[in-house]
N, C-alpha and C positions, 0 to 999 in steps of 0.2 A: 541518388541512383542516377544514370546515365541518363541525358534527355537523348530520345532515338531520334529527336527530330532535328537534332542543334548541332549545326558545326562552323567549327571559328578557324578564321585564317589569318598567321597575324604575318604583315611583312616586313622581313629583315633582309632583303637583298640589296639597297643601296649601300654605296661605295660611304658615303656621307664626308665628299670631299670637303664641305667646310670647317669640317671639325679638324681640318689639316694635321690629320694625325694616321699613321701606320696601321693604329690600330680601327677594325669597322667600330662605327659610329654607337650601334647598337649593343658594340662592347663597353662601349663607359659605364662605368660605375655610377650610381646614385643610391645613396644611402647604403651601400653593402654592396649591392647587388649590380651588375648589369640593365642598361636597361629594358631589352629583350628580357629581361628575368621578371621583371617589373611586368611587361606586358603578358608571358608566360603565365605566370604565377595566376593571374585576373582569369585570362582564359579558360583553366583548369577551374577555377573557381565556379565558373556557369555549370560545370556537368556536364558539358557537352558529348557529343558520342564521338565527336572527331575534333581535334585538334591540330592544326595542320600548320607550319613555318617555312616559308618561302625563303630560302637563300640563294645569296650568287657571289658576293666579295668577298672572300677569305670562307668560303663555304664551309673549308675541311674545320678553321677555329671554332667556328658558331656550331654548326653541326656536333663537334665534339662538348659544348660544353651544354648545347637542349639535349643530349643523346646521355649526360653524366645527370644533368640536375632534372629531367623532365621527361623521362623516359614512354611515357605514352605520346609524347608528340613525335608526328607523322614529320620527314623533312624533304619539303618538294623544292628542285633544283627548279632559279629560273634559267630561259635559254638568252640570247643574244639579245632578241626582242625585246626594246627599251619599255620603260614604261607599267605604272601599278594596275594598268589594268591585265599587263602580257604577264603579271607578276600573281595577277589574281586569278587567273585558267589555268596557271602551274599549276598553284595551290591545289582549285577544283579538280584538275587531274588525279591530285593526288587522296580524293574522297571514292567512295564507293561508286562505280558508276551508276547504280539505281539510286542513288538519295537525292530526293527531292524536297526534305526540306529547308528548314533558313539557313542562312550562312551569314553569319556576323565576319563582319573584315575590322579588322583593326591594324597599328603600326607599332614593330617595336620601339619607336622615336617615342612612343607618347602615354610617360612611366605613371601621368597619377591617375588614368582614366579607370575608376572603381566601377566591380561589381552591380550596387543599386541600378547607375545610373544605363549601364549595357541593360540590363534583365530591364528595366522601365524602357527601353528602346523596342526591347523583343516583344513587351507583352502590347504597346501602342503595335507593332509590326501584326503582329496573331490576330489580336482583337478587329483592327480594323479589315483587317486581308487583304494586306498590301501590298505590292509586288518587290517594292525597298523602300524604306526608311532612311535617314540619314538623320545624323548630327550636327547640328550647327553653334556658333557662339560668335559674339559681340567682341569685336575690339576695336580701342581708341585708334591701333593704327595697324591695320589689316594688313600693308605692306608683305607681299608675298604668299598670301592667303587667295584659294579661288572664292570670289566671289560667290553668294546665292543670289538668282534670279527669280524673283517673285512674280506672279500676277499683280495685277489692281487691289484682288480679292484675298490677297496673303498665299494664293497655291505655288508651290512649288513649279519653277518653269525649268530651268538647270542652273551649272554647276561652271563658270566662266574662270579659266586660269589667271594670274595675274599677268603671264607675258601675252595672253591673247583679248583682256577686255579694253574699254573703249575708257576714255576719260572720264565717262559718265558712268558708267559700271566699276571704275576705280573710290568712287565717290562712295562705295555700298562698305557698310560696318560688319552685315553681317558677312560669315565665312563659312567652310564647310570646315568642322573639324577633324574629315580623315576616318571616322566611324559608322560603320552601314552594316544594316542587317538587310540580304537579297534574300526573296523566293529563287533557290537553286535555279530551277530549272527555267525561271525568267533574267537569269543573271547570265548564264549560259549562251540564252539564244545574243541577249544582247552585246554581249563581248565582241561573239563572230560577227557582228554588223559595226563595231568600231576600228577606226584605222588611226593612219599616223600625220595625217592633215592639219599643224596643226605647228608650233613654232619652235616647239624640244623635238622636233620629228619621234614622239613618242604615243603609246597607246594609253588614253588616260583612261583609271576608272572612273571619271569623274561623269564624263560623257554618258557610259550606262545609266543613270537615270535619267538622265532624258532621253535617250534611247529606248527604254522602256516604257517613257512614256507614251512615246511616238507611235509604241505598238499596241496602246491600250491598255497600258499598266499602268496603277495606282501609287504616286509614289507621292512621301510628304516628306517634312525636311523640319527637324524637332529642335527649336534652338534651348540650351541653356545658358545661365545665367554663371555661374561659375565657369571661368574660359583655362582656370588654372587646369581642371580636369583631363581638357585636350590640349593642354600647351604641346607643341612638339620642338623636338631638341633637332638642332639643324647644324650648330656649332658653339665653344665652350661657353660662350657669352652666357646664350640661353641653358646650358647645363647648369652653371652656378645659380641662376635665375630660380630653374625649376628647385634646384636642390636647397636654396636658401626656401622656397616656402614649403617643400616637403619637409625638410627639418622641423619648420614652426609646427605642420599640423602633428609630426610624430609627438612634438615634446606636448603642445598644445593634449595630446590624447591622454600623455603619460600621465600630466597633472590632475586631468579630470579622475583618471585612476588612481591616483592617491599618494602621488610623487612630488614630493619640493624641488622644484626647478628652480635656483635663483636667479637665472639671468639665461634663459632661453636662448638671449641673439647670440649666446658665446657658448652653449651648449650644446655638442652633436651626436645624435644619437642614431646608430644606423636599422633600418627595419626589422635586424635578425636579434636585436636585443630585447632580453625580458627584464623588466623591474617588479620590484614587491613595493608593496602600500609602505610609506614611512621610509621610501630611501631619499634622501635629499643627495641632489645635485648641486655642486659648487661651479664658480665660472672656470672656463677655459675647460671642462671636462669633455673628453671625445670617448665614447663607445662604439666602438666597433664589433665586427662579425658574432661570430656564438658565443656572445656575452652576459654575463646576469648578474643582477644585484639583489642580494637578499635582503629583507626586512631590516629598517631600523639602520645600515649601512650608512655612510657617509661617504662621497665620493668627490675628489676635486677641494682646492682648486689645481686648476693645470694639471691635470688623471692623462693618460693615453690609456686606456685599456681594450685589448683587442682577446679575444679569443679567452676570454677567463671567467671567474667567477669570482663574486665578493661574497663570504657567509654573513651572516645578522648581526648586527651590530657593529660591523668591521668600517675599520678608518684608512682610506688610502688617501694619501694625501701626495700632490705634486712630484707623481712619479709616473714611469715608462712599464707598463706589465704586457705582458703576451705571454701566451700558451701557458695560464697557472691559473692558480689555485690557492685562495687565501680562508681562510678560516675562521668561523665565529668569534668576534671581538677581537679580533686581528688587529696590527695593528703595522704598515707600509710609507715611511716616506718619511720627509721631504728627501728629494732627489734618489732614489731607488730605482732601479733596473735589475726588474726579476724577468727573466727570459725565460723560453719554454723550458714546460718539468717541474715549474717551480711549483712547490706544494708547503706552504704555511699552514701549523695548523692552529686550533683554537687558542687562541690568547696570547699567542708568538705575536713578535713585535721582527721588522725586516727594518731596518731603519735607515739613517743618514748617509746617504754616498756607500751603499753598498750592493752591490752587485752578484747577481744569486744564478745558476743555469744548471737542468736539472738534481736539483739539491729539493729534496724532502725534509724540510725542519720539523718536529714534533711540536705539540699541545705546550702550550707556556715556552717556549723555548726562546732566548731572544741574538738577534745577532743587531746589536745597536747602532755599528756605526762604521764607517770607513775599511770595508773587508769584501772581502770574493772568496763564494762560496760557490763551488763547481765541483758537479758529480758527487754528493756527496749526501748523505742521511745522519741526521743529528736529533737524538733521542729526546723525550719530553723534560722540559724540565733545565735545560742547559744553556749556558750562557760565552756564547764566542768573545772575547775582546777585540778591542779598538785595534785595525789597523790588521786584521788577521786574514793570512793567504789560505785557500785551498789546493796548492801545486797539483792539477791535476793531468798534468801533460807531460811528456816525457821524450818529447819531441819526437815520437810518434806514435805511440798510442796516446790514451786516455783513461785514466785509472781511478775507482771511486776511494772515497775515505768512510771512516764510519765512525761517530760520534756517539757514545750512549746518552743513559739517561742522567740527569744531574752533574753534568761535565761542567770544570769551571776553566776554560781558559784566559788564557793571559793577553795581556797587548804585545801586538807584533811577534804574535806566532807565524810559521809556517808548517802548515803539514802537510806531508810530499805522501803523494799515494803509491801506492794502495797502503794506507794506513790505521789502526784501530784505536779507538779511545775507549777502555771499559767503563763502566756505571761509576758516576761518581768520584770519577777520577780527576786532578788538577795541573795543568802545565801552567810553569811559570812564564812569565814575563823575558819576550823576545827567545824562546824557546823554537829551534827548528823540528821540528820530530820526522826524524824518518823510521822511528822502531816502532811496533805497537806498544800502547799501556795497560797495564791490566788495573782490573776495577781498584779504587782507591789510593793507585800509586799518586803519585807528584814527579812531573817531566821535566825536565830543565838543560840546559843547554851547560853543560860544565867548562866555563869559560871565565876565568876569575878577575874582575876588574880592577885595571891599573890605574895607578895614578901617580903623574911626573911633576914631583914639585920643581916650583919655579919655573915648568917649561915656557910661560908665556913671556915672562921677563928674558928668560935666555934667545928667544927664539921671534918675539915681536915686539922688544924694546920699540918704546916710542908711542906706539899705539896706546888707544882708548883702554884698550882691555888692559893694557898693561899698568896706565895710573892709574885705573880703578882695583889692581891689585895690587899693588904698591900702598896706595892709601890704606886697604883694607887693612895687609899687613903692620902697616904703622899704627893706627887703630888696635889692632889688637893686642901689640906690644907695649904699650902704653899702659902706664899704672895705673889701676882707680884706686877709689877713694878710700877703701878696704883694706885695701895694700899699706 
């Protein structure tokens, strides 16, 4: 049920110049989704009546993402006035004019912040009747963060930004986490009193807390021990650090849920992935996008699985799999490449150095090695010989091939699409199949082998091959004891 007294404003207007990227900072991905996606997912989980994302830099790109994946979120655009204080003002303008509840303010570049932490902050804010409540943490190196100033008895006084802090204030290791809960009316009033008289020439949101205090409001700063929850991302170094921490937490959660992860430091799992109990993940495994692995399956080592599903007890080894479905008890790899549209049936096999694309391979069927299967349907219990190519492209259009059930194709076949091979048919080694093959028939390319006697001696005299041939002929012509 929506909390009518609650609104959330997520700040996503900054350019993020330290990322040194043409992509907006909040659109850089972490565990499969943009940083902003993490923040908005958490905001939505609070079940607030209103969620607002404030945008400015690359606003169209960010707005398209928000509208596509978070349709309930309202977009507010920040104007030319710089600073987080102004961003929040623009966010407040997107709320109903009569909204007087609590306003949570978070940032689109703080992806690990969880629902429980925000809910605890809201509970403290409401229970104590506060005008503003902010989250803080302690850092060994607080460089770049706003410092929390407290009185001798520990009460909050103000936040001082790094650039405006004195040498003594820079020694403080308690920092502003950039997460707040405000009383809406107190916040609106405070923002009207804040100017841009600071080293950055910006309207700081951090000044709002001190302004509320001066106006007689009650403000508390709540410290949390787990600094990772409020870790902000400003450059690619921080992005990789937070990514490693999040991946550790994802792996730990899956381990506690019954998944064996042999080497969590070398296993990477997106937040969108689903795993069942008794799955085993071996080192070097990357599970990306909307992927799932069913009970008892083993994935790895060195598997890259994207937007794909793996059935129960299946095995995928040293392979790249994208947009594919692997059935129960099936096996893939090593060194297989499954492209989008591949469906491997139960007990099926896609083996070593096999590439597939838009291919439906029936239950119990096998493509063991050194083959390309593109735009094809293979029935149940068929076997495709080594080195087989499904020639699906005529230079203009692509066509499909259909292989029946119980088919046995020889090694080094070429199926020139469109072609149909009937149930139970055979194709001989080296056959180029250009015509349909009836059920139970044998297809072969009629080109008899020719052997030219003494060709090596005549054309490669003096070579090692010629010497070997001469010796063999001499041996075969010598009389035996029985002669």
